[in-house]
N, C-alpha and C positions, 0 to 999 in steps of 0.2 A: 832460632834467633840468627846464627851465624848465617844460614841459607838466605834468610830475609836481607841480610845486610849485602851479601854477595849479589843477590838478584837485583836490589836497588842500585849497586855500583855499574852492574851490567846496563840497565835502563839510562843511567847518566852517560855512559860512555857512548852508548849508541844513539844518543839524541842528536838532532840536527844542530849545526853550530848555532844557528839563529836563536836556538831555544834559550841560550845561556844569556842573551841580551835581546830586549825587544828591538825589532827593526822597525826603523822610521825612516821614511823617505827623506824627510828634511834633514836627516844626518849625513846624506850623500850628495856631494856638491858637484861631481862632475860625471860626464858621460863614461870617462875611463874607469872611474871608481865604482860606477854601478856595474859595468862589465866585469870588473874584478870580483865584485861582490856575488854576482851570479855564478861565475865561474868556480869560485871557492866553496859556495854553499848549495849549489844546484847543478851538478853535472848531469850530463845525459843519463837517463835512465831514473832521475828523481821522481818522486810521486807527486802527482798534481796537488794531493793534499797538504803537502809540505810547502808548495809555492803559495797555495792559499792562505795557510797558517801566517807565512811572512808579509806578502803583498796584500792581502785583503783583510785578515782578522787583526794582524799587528799593525800593518803599515796603513790602514784604512783606505784602500785603494778601491777604486770601483770596478768591479769585476763585469766584463762584457764579453759574450759568446759571438764568435763569428756568425754573420747572418746566413752563410750557405756551407761553410767547410765544417766538417765534424771534427772534434777534438781540437780546435782551435780556439784561443780565448786570449785577453789582454786584460790589464790591470792599469787604470788609468789614475793618476794622481797630479792634481793641478796647483801651482803655488803662484801667487801674486806677489812679485818680487817688488815691493814698495810701490805699487801702481805704475811701474816703468815697463814691465813686461810680465807675463804669465808663462812662467816655465811649466811645460807639461812633461811629465815622465809616462810614456807608453810602453809598459813592459809586456810583449806579447809572447806566447808560446804555442808551440805544436806538441802534441801528445800522441802516442799511439793508441791503439783501441783498448789496451789495459790502463790507459791514464799514467804511463811513464813519459818522461820528458824527452822529446827528440831533438828540438831546436829552441832556444830563447832569442828574443830580439830587444835591444833597447832603442826605442825610437826609430825602429825598422831595421837597425843594423844588427847582424847577426852575431851571436856571442860566441859560438864554438865553430872554430874554421873549419874542423874536420867532420862535422855533422852536416846531415841534409838540410838545404836552405830552400824553402818556397819561394820562388823569384816571381816578381810580377812582370807584366808585360815588358818587352824590350823596346827602347826607345828606337833602336837601330833596325828594328824588324818592321817598322811603320811602312806601308806601301800605298798609302792613300785610300781611295774608297770612302768608307765610313769614319776612318780614323780621324780624331780631332785632337789638336793640341790647343790648350787654352790656358790664359793667365787667370789664375785663381786666388782668392783671399779667405784666410780663416780670421773671423773676429774675435777679438778679446775686448769687450766693453770695459773689463775691470781694469785695464792699463790705462787709466786716465790720464796720466802723465807723459805716457810714451808710446809703445807700439800697440795701438788698438786694433791694428789689421797687421798681419803677416802674409806675405806673398809666396806664390809657388806656381810651378808650370806643371800641368796635368795632361797626361797622354792617356786618352781613352780610345781604345783600338776599334770599338763598335759604334762609337757616338752615342752610347745609351748610358746615361748616369745611374740607371737602376742595376746595371751588371756591373759589379766592382772587381770582379777576379781579372778582368782585362785592363785594369787601369795601373799607371806609374807615375811617379811625379820627381821633380828635381825643385829644390829647395835650399834654403841656409837657415842656420840658427846658431845660437851661442852654445859654448861647450861648459859653461858653469853656471849654476843656480845661485848667483851673487850679484846683485843689483849694482854694486859698485865695481865689479869685474867680471864681466861677461865671458872673458877668455878669448881665445881664438874663433873666428867663425867655422863652423862644421858645414860641408857640403854634402847634402843628401842626394844622392844620385840613383834613381831608377829604384825607388823606395815605394812599396805597398802604402798606398795612402791611408789603409785602416789601420796599419802599424805605426803611423808617423805621427810627429808633433802637429801636423795641419788637419789632422783627423776631426770632422765635425760631431763625432759623439761627444756628448756632455757627461762630465763626471758627476758624481752624486754633490761635489762642493768644490770650490776654489778655495784654498787655504791661504792664510797670511803667512808672509814670511817671518820666520822664526827669529832671524838675526836683527841687527840695528840697523834702521834706514838712514840714520843721520850721515852717515859716510856718502851714500848715494846723493842723498838730498844735497849735501854741500858740493858734491863733484858736479851735478847738473844744474845747480842754481845760477840763474841767469844765463844760461847757456841753451841753446836750441837742440834738442835731442838729436843725435845723429842716427838716422833709422839703420843704417847697416849694422850699427852695434846690436840692435836687437834683433837682428836675422830678417830685416824686410827687404825684399827685392822690389825695385821698380823698374 
């Protein structure tokens, strides 16, 4: 009996931090908070299964594998912020062949400063030829009161939309998942589109904001929505 109790205590002490409390994307409000959560719970070397438990099984994020790179995947979770803006969590991860975490990214921004980073094409290396720089948009029809489109600039080194490894983008977005306070604008520079908030991949669902929309409605009532507040570039 005593041996069983000791064994149970060892299991509890060795369990990942997220096991004590169910992970929910809606409980994390800012980019900085998500970065800190990942650093605290999933340092480099963490098992792929542990990230799945938090972001897919508990958080109900949509798992998507990279179309051409092995051991690279992402977890998408979209929140409709009272129909003013659709906030996207795009958590992506690079694993080694044994399924151990090498680097994680929050909306394309690397989490671990001392870990290897897979960089997309560099804007400064563009030398003409087939290189194409385009103004693009990502549609969010659910944002009927605000930003139904968000804009960004896309660099494609070979001018072929089907090859995504040579693409990178520049765009802007909010820093807070709060319809009444979007925080400061975040500039995304030289970001892999597949890892970004502008990514065209569809999540399994767009979830409603769990907070109170009345504050946001009162703030924007009888006012024209200022598009830069919603990360829109024109």
